[in-house]
GUPA-215274 format. One line per field, with one value per atom (N, C-alpha, C): residue in one letter; atom name; x, y, z negated. Coordinates in steps of 0.2 Angstrom, whole numbers, plus 2048, in hexadecimal, padded with zeros to 3 digits. Example, Ala and Ser with C-alpha at 12.3 -4.5 7.8 and 13.67 -1.06 7.14 Angstrom:
residuo = (a:a:a:s:s:s) .
atomo = (N:CA:C:N:CA:C) .
px = (842:83E:842:840:844:840) .
py = (7E4:7EA:7F0:7F5:7FB:800) .
pz = (7D9:7D9:7D9:7DD:7DC:7D9) .
***
This chain:
residuo = (y:y:y:k:k:k:e:e:e:a:a:a:s:s:s:q:q:q:i:i:i:d:d:d:p:p:p:v:v:v:p:p:p:s:s:s:p:p:p:f:f:f:s:s:s:y:y:y:e:e:e:g:g:g:l:l:l:a:a:a:t:t:t:a:a:a:l:l:l:e:e:e:a:a:a:s:s:s:g:g:g:g:g:g:g:g:g:h:h:h:n:n:n:l:l:l:q:q:q:k:k:k:a:a:a:l:l:l:e:e:e:a:a:a:y:y:y:q:q:q:e:e:e:a:a:a:n:n:n:r:r:r:l:l:l:d:d:d:p:p:p:s:s:s:l:l:l:k:k:k:k:k:k:i:i:i:q:q:q:f:f:f:h:h:h:m:m:m:a:a:a:v:v:v:i:i:i:l:l:l:d:d:d:r:r:r:m:m:m:g:g:g:r:r:r:a:a:a:e:e:e:e:e:e:a:a:a:e:e:e:l:l:l:i:i:i:f:f:f:d:d:d:e:e:e:i:i:i:r:r:r:r:r:r:a:a:a:d:d:d:s:s:s:k:k:k:y:y:y:v:v:v:k:k:k) .
atomo = (N:CA:C:N:CA:C:N:CA:C:N:CA:C:N:CA:C:N:CA:C:N:CA:C:N:CA:C:N:CA:C:N:CA:C:N:CA:C:N:CA:C:N:CA:C:N:CA:C:N:CA:C:N:CA:C:N:CA:C:N:CA:C:N:CA:C:N:CA:C:N:CA:C:N:CA:C:N:CA:C:N:CA:C:N:CA:C:N:CA:C:N:CA:C:N:CA:C:N:CA:C:N:CA:C:N:CA:C:N:CA:C:N:CA:C:N:CA:C:N:CA:C:N:CA:C:N:CA:C:N:CA:C:N:CA:C:N:CA:C:N:CA:C:N:CA:C:N:CA:C:N:CA:C:N:CA:C:N:CA:C:N:CA:C:N:CA:C:N:CA:C:N:CA:C:N:CA:C:N:CA:C:N:CA:C:N:CA:C:N:CA:C:N:CA:C:N:CA:C:N:CA:C:N:CA:C:N:CA:C:N:CA:C:N:CA:C:N:CA:C:N:CA:C:N:CA:C:N:CA:C:N:CA:C:N:CA:C:N:CA:C:N:CA:C:N:CA:C:N:CA:C:N:CA:C:N:CA:C:N:CA:C:N:CA:C:N:CA:C:N:CA:C:N:CA:C:N:CA:C:N:CA:C:N:CA:C:N:CA:C:N:CA:C:N:CA:C) .
px = (804:800:805:809:80E:810:813:816:811:80A:805:803:804:802:807:80C:812:812:812:812:80D:806:7FF:801:801:7FF:7F9:7F4:7ED:7ED:7EE:7EE:7E6:7E7:7E0:7E0:7DA:7D9:7D8:7D8:7D7:7DE:7E3:7EA:7ED:7EB:7EB:7E7:7E1:7DE:7E1:7E2:7E7:7ED:7F1:7F7:7F5:7F0:7EE:7EC:7E9:7E4:7EC:7F0:7F6:7FB:7FC:7FF:7FB:7F5:7F1:7F1:7F2:7F3:7F9:7FD:805:807:80C:811:80C:808:804:803:800:7FF:804:80B:80F:80F:80A:80A:803:800:7FA:7FA:7FF:801:802:805:806:800:7FC:7F6:7F0:7F1:7EC:7ED:7F5:7F7:7F5:7F5:7F3:7EB:7E7:7E0:7DF:7E2:7E0:7E2:7E7:7E8:7E4:7DF:7DB:7D5:7D4:7CD:7CE:7D5:7D6:7D4:7D6:7D5:7CF:7C9:7C3:7BF:7BD:7BA:7B4:7B0:7A9:7AA:7B0:7B0:7AE:7AA:7A8:7AC:7AD:7B0:7B8:7BB:7C2:7C1:7BD:7BC:7BB:7B7:7B5:7BC:7C0:7C6:7CB:7CA:7CF:7CD:7C5:7C4:7C4:7C5:7C6:7CF:7D4:7DB:7DA:7D7:7D7:7D6:7D0:7CF:7D3:7D6:7DC:7E2:7E3:7E8:7E7:7E1:7DF:7DC:7DB:7D9:7D0:7CD:7C6:7C1:7C5:7BF:7BF:7C6:7C7:7C4:7C4:7BF:7B8:7B4:7AF:7AC:7B0:7AD:7AC:7B2:7B0:7AA:7AA:7A4:79D:79C:797:796:79A:79B:799:79C:798:790:78F:788:782:786:781:780:786:786:781:781:77D:776:774:76E:769:76A:764:764:767:765:762:761:75E:757:752:74B:749) .
py = (7FA:800:806:806:80C:80D:808:80A:80C:809:80A:812:814:81B:821:81E:822:822:81D:81D:81F:81E:81F:825:827:82D:831:82E:831:82E:832:82F:82D:827:824:823:825:825:81E:819:813:80F:812:810:813:818:81C:818:815:812:80C:808:801:802:808:809:80A:80D:810:80A:805:800:7FB:7FA:7F6:7F8:7FF:802:802:803:801:7FB:7F7:7EF:7ED:7F1:7EF:7F3:7EF:7F2:7F4:7F1:7F1:7F7:7FC:803:809:807:80B:80F:80C:810:814:815:818:81F:823:829:829:825:824:822:81F:81B:821:825:82B:830:831:834:832:82C:828:829:827:829:830:835:83C:83D:83B:83B:838:833:82F:834:837:83C:841:843:84A:849:843:842:840:83D:83C:83D:843:845:841:83E:83D:833:833:82B:82A:829:829:823:81E:818:81A:81F:821:825:82A:82E:82B:825:821:81E:81C:818:81E:823:82A:82C:82B:82C:827:820:81A:81C:81B:81D:824:829:82F:82D:829:827:822:81E:819:81D:823:827:82A:82A:82F:835:837:83D:83C:83B:83A:83F:846:84C:84C:84B:84D:845:840:83B:83B:83E:840:845:84A:84E:84B:845:843:83E:83A:836:83A:83F:844:846:848:84A:845:83E:839:837:838:837:83B:841:848:847:844:842:83D:837:831:834:837:838:83A:83D:83D:837:831:82C:826:829:824:827:823:823:822) .
pz = (7FF:800:801:7FC:7FC:802:806:80C:812:812:816:815:80E:80E:80F:80F:811:819:81D:825:829:826:82B:82D:833:836:834:832:830:829:823:81D:81B:818:817:810:80C:805:804:808:805:804:807:805:800:7FE:7F8:7F1:7F3:7EF:7EE:7F3:7F2:7ED:7EF:7EC:7E4:7E3:7DB:7D9:7DB:7D7:7D5:7DA:7D9:7D4:7D3:7CF:7C8:7C9:7C2:7BF:7C3:7C1:7BE:7C0:7BF:7B9:7B7:7B2:7AB:7A9:7A2:7A0:7A5:7A2:7A3:7A5:7A6:7AD:7B2:7B8:7B9:7B3:7B4:7B7:7B5:7B7:7C1:7C1:7C8:7CB:7C9:7CB:7CC:7C8:7C7:7CE:7CE:7D4:7DB:7DC:7E1:7E3:7DD:7DE:7DF:7DD:7DD:7E5:7E8:7EF:7F3:7F1:7F5:7F5:7EE:7ED:7F2:7F3:7F5:7FD:7FF:807:808:802:804:7FE:7FC:7F5:7F5:7FA:7FA:7F7:7F6:7F3:7EC:7E9:7E3:7DE:7E2:7DF:7DE:7E1:7E1:7DB:7D9:7D3:7CD:7CE:7C7:7C4:7C9:7C8:7C4:7C7:7C4:7BD:7BC:7B7:7B1:7B3:7AE:7AD:7B2:7AF:7AB:7AD:7A7:7A0:7A0:799:797:79A:798:796:799:797:790:78E:787:789:791:793:794:78F:78F:791:790:792:799:79B:7A4:7A7:7A4:7A7:7A6:7A1:7A1:7A6:7A7:7AB:7B2:7B5:7BB:7BA:7B4:7B4:7B4:7B2:7B4:7BA:7BD:7C4:7C9:7C8:7CB:7C9:7C3:7C0:7C5:7C5:7C8:7CF:7D3:7DA:7DC:7D7:7D8:7D6:7D3:7CF:7D4:7DA:7DF:7E2:7E1:7E5:7E0:7DB:7D5:7D4:7D5:7D4:7CC) .
***
């Protein structure tokens, strides 16, 4: 994923999402900052992907940054609320 995110002529949020997921799953929690940065890049490339925002919020919460995480969770709830009857 790291190589794909670097060589892709049209950066893909999915390459960065894969990189972030791999980083988050490895290193026993020591790669959370790098994973967060990869999710943030994926979000920058396509801010409509709520799944990526959810994973960003989870990482922030794992890093002890619950207030920042809750802001993202609230934004996701508001965005999805128009689809819930």
